[in-house]
N, C-alpha and C positions, 0 to 999 in steps of 0.2 A: 491186502496190498494190491495196488493197481497193476494191471498187466503191463509189462515192459514191451516197448516196440522192438522190432527187429534190429534197428540201429542201436538202441540202448543195450540190447543183449550182446551185440557184437563188441561195443565199447567196453562193457564189463568184462567180457572174456579176454580182451587184449590186456586190460589192467591186471587181471588175475594171473595171466600168463607171464607178464613182466615181473610181478611180485614173486612168482614161483621160481623164475630164473634167478632173481637176486638172492633168494633164500638158498638155492642150490650152489650159487657162486660164493656166497658169504654165509655159511651156516652159522646160526646163532645170532645173526644181526637181523633185526626185524626190518621188513621193507617199509620205506617211507609211505605215509598215508597220502593219498592224492589231495591236491590243494582244493580247498573249498573257500568261497568268498567270506564265509562267516568267521574264518580264522583272522582276517584283517579287515574288520568292518570299516567302511568309509565314514558312516554317520555315527561314530561312537560318541559317547557323552564327552569324552576328552577333546575330540576334534571339534565338536560343536562349541564347547566353551572357548577354545582357542580362537575360532572364527568370530564369535560374538565379541570377545575382548578386542580383537584387532579392528573390527568394525566400529566399536565404541571409541577407540583411540583415534581412528581416522576421522570419524565424525566430529569429535571434540576438537581436533586440530583444524579441521576445515571451518568450524563454526566458532572458533575462539573469539572472533570479533563480536559475536553476539553474547558472549559470556563475560569477556574482559574488555573494559574500556581503555585501560592503559596500565603501564607498569612503572613503578618508581624504584630504581635500584633493585629490580627483580621482584619487588612486592606488587602484587596485582591490585588494581582498582576495578571492582566488578561493575557490570552494567546495573546491577541492583542498587549498588551504592550511589552511582551517578543518577539513576532515575529517582531515587529517594530524595537526593539533594535538589534536583530540578523540580520535583513535585512539591516539595516544601516551599520553594521560592516562587515558582511560576504556575503551580498546579491549578489553583482555583481560577485565576483569570483565563488561563488557556482552556480549562474545562468549560467555563461559562461561555466562551466563544464558540466552542464546538457544539454545545447544547443549543445555543441560539441559532446557529446555522442549520442544525437538524430540524429545529422547530419551524424555521422559515421555509426550507425546502419541502418539508413534509406538508405544511399547510398550503403552500402554493400548488403543489402537485395534486392535492385533493380538489383543487379548483380546475384541474385539467391543464395547468400551465407548465410547459417544459421548455428547456433551453437546449438547442442542438449544439453539437461540436462546431459546426460551421459558424454559428452565431458567436460562440466563445472565441474562435480563431479570429474572426473579424474584429471583435472588440480588443483582443490582445494586440493585433497589428495596429489598430488605431492608437492605443496607448503607447505602443513602441514608437509610432511616428511622432508623438509629442516630445519624445526625448531628443529629436533632431540630430541623432547620431552623436550627441555629446557623451553618451555612455550607453552601453548595451543594456538591454532589458535584464539579461542574466546577472550582470554586475549590479544593476540597480536593486534587484531583488535580494542578491547576496548581502548588500549593504544594510538591508532591513531585516536580515535573518530569515528570509522567505525562500521557499523552493518554488519552482515553476508550477508544480502540481497544486500547492496550496494557493498560489496566486490565481491559477485558473479556476480553482474552486470558489474563491472570493468573487471572481468575475461572474461565475454562474449564479451565485447568490444575488449579486447586484442586478444582473439582467432579469432574474426572476422577479425581483421587487419592482423593477421598471415596468415589466409586462403587467404585473398585478394592478398597478395604479395608473397605467397609461391613459385610460379614458377619463380618469378623474383629475388628471394633472394638466389639462389643456391650459394654454396661455394665450391671452388675447393681445391684439396689436396695441390696444390702449394700455395694458399693463406693461408692455415692453417700452413704449414711449415714455411713460411715467417713470419707469426705473432709470432710463437713460437721462432724463431731465433731472432726477433727484441725485444722480451720481455723475454728473457731467465732468467733474474734475478728474474722475478716474478714467475718462475716455477722451481726454484732450488729444492724445496722439493717434486716435483711431482714424484711419484713412479710407476705410471701406465701410460705408454705412450699412450695406446689405449683410456683410459678415458680422458687423457689430450687433445688428438686430438678431442674427442667428445665435450668436454667443450669449446674448442677454436672455433670449428665449430659453436656451438650454439651462442657464443659471436659475431662472424662475421656475422652470419645470422641475428641476431637481429639488429645489426648496419645497415645492408642493408635495412631491413624492416623499421627501423625508418627513414632513409633517403628518401626512396620511399614514406612513409606515409606522411612526412612533405610536400613534393611537391604536392601530391594528395589532402591532406586536405586543403591546401591553395586555391586550385582551386575550390573545392566544396563549401567552405565557402564563397568565393568571389561571387559565383553564387546564393547563398542561400538568401532567403528573411527572414530577422530576424527583429522582432520588440520587444523592451524591454519596460516594463511599470513600472520599478522601477528605 
């Protein structure tokens, strides 16, 4: 038995003295035992179970929107049921789009091409400016069932493609003039020749990028290892 300190011996003597006094005052009645923490353990199995159950209930209530999509007369429609219906109807086209985007971004980055947030912001403002205030970009995206994040991701993909084929999609003045001459009826109301040539240059450049992209993408998709599980 370890040797008690002077303080511990004094405390023990006081307890024994009190017990003796109680026995003398109330003969036959045993003195109460001193309190020990083990008599009322805080981390008992029962208390732990109660705490865990309360935490689970609180978490389930907080995250009910992640588990239940809606209720009809009290009957729940689970997220799983909703996701299953959406997957059956739109799963394959949506999955193909995500796969294609990942293939494009991955292949472009392997060539050292990246798109900064500033470039994306600039393009988004440019597109927003084309709306001429007739409708906000947020409302225009909502009408197409798109979020701002998904739109910005599409902008990143398009800018990546533009950078990839920028040098191979140059347009000459002769090509611009020939296009204007061949489509003169479409430009009857054009009042700014310089702006007209710029717009036509952008059109021809985008056409060349699209043609180059289609050939390039078919090749990388053919070599890609893709597995679908839906």
